[in-house]
C-alpha positions in Angstrom: 141.0 74.7 201.9 143.8 73.9 199.2 147.2 73.2 200.2 150.3 73.8 197.7 152.4 71.1 196.9 154.4 68.8 194.5 153.7 65.1 193.6 155.9 63.1 191.7 154.8 60.0 189.8 156.3 56.9 188.8 156.1 57.6 185.1 158.4 60.5 185.7 155.5 63.0 185.8 155.1 65.7 188.1 152.5 68.0 189.6 152.9 71.2 191.2 149.9 73.1 192.7 147.0 73.2 194.9 145.9 69.7 196.6 143.5 68.7 198.9 144.9 65.6 200.5 147.4 64.1 197.4 144.8 64.9 194.7 145.2 67.9 192.5 142.3 70.3 193.2 142.5 73.7 192.0 145.4 75.5 189.7 148.4 73.7 188.9 150.9 72.5 186.4 151.5 69.0 185.5 154.8 68.1 183.4 155.7 64.4 182.0 157.2 62.5 179.2 154.1 61.4 177.9 151.9 64.2 178.6 154.0 67.2 177.8 152.9 70.2 179.8 149.2 71.5 181.2 149.0 74.2 183.1 145.5 75.0 184.5 142.5 74.1 186.7 142.2 70.6 188.4 139.4 69.0 189.8 139.6 65.3 191.7 142.9 65.1 189.9 141.5 65.6 186.4 141.7 68.6 184.0 138.7 70.5 184.7 138.2 74.3 183.9 140.4 76.4 181.8 143.6 75.0 181.0 146.4 74.9 178.5 148.0 71.6 177.3 151.2 71.3 175.0 151.7 67.9 173.8 155.4 66.7 173.1 154.2 65.7 169.4 153.4 69.0 168.9 149.5 69.4 169.6 148.4 72.0 171.3 144.9 73.2 173.1 143.9 76.2 175.0 140.5 76.1 176.6 138.0 74.4 178.7 138.3 71.0 180.2 135.7 68.7 181.6 136.7 65.6 183.4 140.0 65.3 181.8 138.5 66.0 178.3 138.3 69.0 176.0 134.8 70.4 176.5 133.2 73.7 175.6 135.2 76.5 173.7 138.8 75.9 172.8 141.5 76.1 170.3 143.5 73.4 168.9 146.5 73.6 166.9 147.8 70.6 165.0 151.4 70.0 164.3 151.3 69.6 160.9 149.6 73.1 160.6 145.7 72.5 160.9 143.8 74.6 163.8 140.3 74.2 165.3 138.9 77.0 167.0 135.2 76.3 168.3 133.2 73.9 170.6 134.3 70.9 171.8 132.1 67.8 173.1 133.7 64.7 174.6 137.1 66.0 173.0 135.6 65.9 169.6 134.9 69.2 167.3 131.0 69.7 168.2 128.7 72.7 167.4 130.0 75.8 165.6 133.8 76.2 165.0 136.5 77.2 162.2 138.6 74.1 161.0 141.7 75.8 158.8 143.6 73.2 157.0 147.3 72.8 156.4 146.6 73.9 152.9 145.1 77.3 154.1 141.4 76.0 153.2 138.6 76.9 155.9 135.5 75.4 156.9 133.8 78.0 159.3 130.5 76.2 160.6 128.6 73.2 162.0 130.6 70.1 163.3 129.0 66.9 164.7 131.1 64.4 166.4 134.3 65.2 165.0 133.2 66.1 161.5 132.3 68.8 159.4 128.2 68.2 159.2 125.4 71.1 158.4 125.6 74.9 157.2 128.8 76.9 156.9 131.1 78.6 154.3 134.0 77.3 152.7 137.0 79.1 151.9 139.4 78.0 149.2 143.3 78.5 149.8 142.9 81.3 146.8 140.3 83.2 148.8 137.2 82.3 147.2 134.3 81.6 149.6 131.7 79.2 149.0 128.5 79.0 151.0 126.9 75.4 151.2 126.5 72.5 153.8 128.2 69.2 154.5 125.9 66.1 154.5 127.6 62.8 155.4 130.9 63.9 154.5 130.4 65.5 150.9 130.1 69.3 150.6 127.0 70.8 148.8 127.5 74.1 147.3 124.2 76.5 147.9 122.5 76.6 144.5 
């Protein structure tokens, strides 16, 4: 059974939420100078389950975590204006997703280990759409 509590760490981070012993388990909020703010589920002291992370550099992620990493479905917003919404594996874009770049071009399709790879649709900043695939870092339009 989890108890409510607070832990303050040497690096200035602070956890408030459910604890088993002195380990975050269940729902909680972790704030700190390096991490920023995470609110969500913890398992054995690590982000696990649904949560939202806001880092000091402006990076934001909301979605599923496993063992402290982005895993499953989530939405990542980058400080420079880019955004990815889709599947993650080991904290990388992996599976189906939609990547919006700062110039408003969009790739909606397949990703493998963080790279656009496979079938999808490229939407250019002017709204034109091109079906095709990414292979080894190159976009190949369908004929």
